[in-house]
N, C-alpha and C positions, 0 to 999 in steps of 0.2 A: 512418447519420447523416453529414451532408456535413462533410468535414473542418474546415471554415471554423467550425461549430458549437461545436468545443473550444476556442476562445477564452474560453466563458464561465468559465474558470477565473480568467479578470482580475476578475470582481465578487467572488472571495474575495481576489484580489491587493489589490483597493481597502480593502476592510473590514480585512483584516490590517494593513495599512500605517496605516490609522486608527486601530485599537487599539494599536499600538506608539507612533505619534507624539503620541497626545492624554493628556489627565491619564486617571487611573485607572478612572473610570466607561466609558471608551471599549473598553476591553480586554472588557468582558461582552459587549460587541456581537459580537465575534468569535467567542466561545466560544457566544454564543447562535445566530448563524449555523450552525455546525458541527452544533450536537447539537439544534436546535429549527427552524429556518428551514429546513434543507435536507430533514429529513423531512416538514415540512409541505408545502415545495414539491412534494416526491415525490407526496406525496398527493392534491396538488391536480392536478399535470401528469399524473401516473398513468405508465403504463408506455410504452416504445418497442419493440415486438418484430420492426419491420421490418428486413429484412437488405440489403447491398449487393446490386445486380444484377450478373452477370459482366463487364458492360461497367464499371460503375463500380469494382467490385473490381480489374481489370485496369489502369484508370486511375491509381486511386490508390494501387496499387503501385509503376507504373512511375513516375509524377513524383514521387514520395517525399513526398507533400503532409503526410506525418505527422511532418515533421521542424520545421517553422518554429514551431508552437505550442509543442512542445518544448524547441526553443532559447530562445524567447521567456520562457519559464518559469524555464529557467537563469539567465537575466540577473535577473529580479526575485528568486530564490531569494537569490543573493548579495548582491542591493541590500538585501533586508529583514535579512539577517544584518548587514550593515554599520551599518544604521540602528539595529537593534536594539541593537546594542553601542553605539552611540555614545549612545543613550537611556539604556542601563543604567550608564554612566558617571555620569550624572547624579542617578539613581535610588537611593532607599532600599534596603534587600534586598527587603523584601516586594514593591514596586513592581516591582523588578528580575526577580524571580521571575514575576511577573503577565505582564510583556512576554515573557519568554522561554518562558512556555505558548503565549501567542498565535503567537509565531515556530515553536515547537515544532510546533504544529497545521499551520501552512503548509508547512514544510520535512518533514514525515513525513506529512502527508494529501496531499500533491500530490508533493513534493520526491521521496521514494522510490519514488511512484507513477510519476515519469518517470525516476527512475533504474533502475527496473525494466524499463520500456519499452524504454530504452536500452542497458540491459547484455545484452540480447538480438540485438544488433546486431552484426556483424563487421567493420565500418567504424571506422576510428581514431578518428574525430570522434565518433561517438554512444559508442563505450565510454569514451573518456577524459573525455567529459561526464559519465557515468553514475559514474564512479569518484570524480570531484571532487565531485557530488551527495552519493553515498553518504559518502564518507570526511568532509564536513563536518556529517554527524551520527553520526560514529564507529560506520557500518555498512556499511563497503566490502565485508567478508566476504561479505555477503548476495549481490552479484555473483557469486561463487562457488559458494556454498552452492544459491542459487535456482536457477540455469542446470544446473549439473551433479549437485546431489543432489536437491534439491525435486521437479524435472521428471521424475525418475527413480524415486524412492521415494514420490510422492505416495499418499496414502491408504493407506499401509501402515504398521507398526509401526517400520520402519528410518527414518519421516521425521519428525524432530522438528518439522517444522511443519505436521503434520497432528493435529489435536485428537482426540483418543479421546472416543468416547462416555463420558460420567458424568466427564469431566475437567473442573474449573472451569478459568475462565480465569486466575486468580492462579498456580496450579500451573502451567498450560500456558507463560504467560509466562516462568517460570523454567526449565522445561525446554527452551524454543524457544531463547531467548537464550543458554545455556550449551552444550546440544548442536549450536545451529547454526554457532556459531564452531568448536566441536571438530572437527564434521563437514567444514566447510571447511577446516581444516588439513590433514587426511587427503587431501582431493582435490587441493588446491595451496596448499601451507603459503607458498611464495616469493611467490604473489601476495597471499594474505592478509597478511603481513608488510608487502608494498609498502604495501597499504592501510592498515595499522596506522601506518605511517610517513605515510601522507598526512595523517591525522586527527592525528597527532602535531603536525605541520608546523602545521596549524590551530589547535589548542590552543595551541602554542608562540607564534603569530601574537596569540591573543587574550590570552596571559597576559602578553605585553609591555605590554599597556594597563592591567593591573592585575588586582586580586582580582576586581572586579565584572566585568569583560571576561570574564574567565575562568570565572566562575560562571554568568554568561549563557550561554556557548558551552556549558558540559557540560550545563546544564539543557536548555536547547533540543534538545540533541543526546537527550538521555534521552527526553522527550515524544515526539521524533520516532521512536525506534526502538520504543519501548512501542507507538504508535499504529500502527505495521506490524505488532507482533505480535498486537496485538488485530485487526486485519484478517486475519491468519493465521489465527487461531483460528475465526474466521467462516466462511473458505473452505471448508473442507474437515470441520467438525466432525460427528462420527459417521460420516462416509462410510468405507467400506474397499472395497478389491480383493480378490477371492477369491484365496487360495493355491491355487498349482498344483502344490507340491512342488519340490524343491532348492532352496527360496530366492526360486523364481519365483511371480510373481502375474500375474493377466489384465492385458489391455492396457487401460490407460487410456482412457475414453470420457468423454463429456460428463456422464455420470451421477455421476462419481466428483468432482464440484465444485458448491458452490451456486452458482445465480446470482440476480443481480437485474435485472430490466429496467426499472427506475425510471429515468426518462428525464434529470432533472436531476442526479442523483447520479453517473449515467454519463460525463455532459458535463464534470463537474467533475474526475472521476478517470480519464479519458481510457479509457472503456469498461472500466475493470479489472473492473468487476462482470459483464462476460461472461465470465466465468472458464473456464467450461467451452470455449470454443473456444481460448482462450488455451494449455488443455494438451492440447488435441488438436492443436494448429497453433502451436509455440510461437514461431515466427519471423513470422508475421503481424504487420504493422503494427495498432496499435490500432483505427484508421481503417476498418479490413475486418472485424474480428471480429463473428461472426455469435451471434443468439439461437438458443439451442435449447430448444425446448418439453419435450423429452423430458427435460432436466436438473432436478435438484431448485430450487427456487423459494424464495426469500426474500421475505416479505411486505413488505420495504422494504429501500432501500439501507444500505450499509456504516454511514453514521453512525448511524441509528435501531438497528441490530443491535447497535452498540458498547454502547448505553446499556442494552440487555437484558442483554448478557454479562456486566455490571459487577455484576450480581444474579443470582447463579448459581441459586438457587431457580426463579425466573422463566424464568430462561433455560431450564434443564432440562426444566423443567412446558412450555413451549413447544415448544422443540426437538425434545424427544424423541419425542414423537407426529409429529413430520414425519419423525423419522428411522426410527421404527417403519412407517410408509408406504412410507418408501424402502425398506426392506428386503423388504417384501411385494412391490413393484413389481420391484425388481432380481432376486428370487427367480424370480418368473413370467415375466420375460423371457430367461431363459437355458434 
């Protein structure tokens, strides 16, 4: 996908801002866009399994064309937090929670995705931008745990962000949120506490404007990081790397992540759903991530899969069959 196509996230920006600033019914359109319109558009537009050719890949890496859309998003991220907070000050508590939910869909659905992309970079600007984005939703420790924990332990029992087969999404959320923070502390407590201090600074700033502003900020943070963990649940559910003994596991390959090639949701999520290639080459920019046909494939993009995950009996009935197929294929390929 050409980098300019990833400006598609701006359609969600417009819808989210509309949902925030208009009276009550407007926020329903934002929720409907995420959980109804995106899966429908994915079904209509279908999949995109094309990969950049070597010349495109080299050009898109060297020119750093991955940056502008991400930094443009960062501007809209803090703009919607400010606007949402202002609306919350004049709202009833039920309306305030609705506004915060819409903002959390935006700051979690796209904001943490952008923070995830930038926290893999080594330069100062992308790293500080990632820290600001993640701390604005009370999840800055993700930058430590994801890069230095999850990528090392993915699809093993040591990784709190890899869902086990038969584990429902609700128990996973508790385990991943709590253990992810604890793992991050073990990896780099200093950086984690700096992130906590940044999140507390955002919290203090919101509390300065009163209880409603504080409630808005904290609730949108909760929505945002729960949305992230719902995606974590989907990305590796039931997939496991073979143990080699002495605490070692087989090398991470494309078969250890669920992929979705659905075009529209991949554009909105900066190719996050090409997750297998991200784990194979973590430092690749989102613009050059490749589709792997050998990876296990999801039937829909993440928004559609989240709805399925929220109903565990349906999720297990549907996904465990796919895990069985994956296990058979994995065993015959070794």
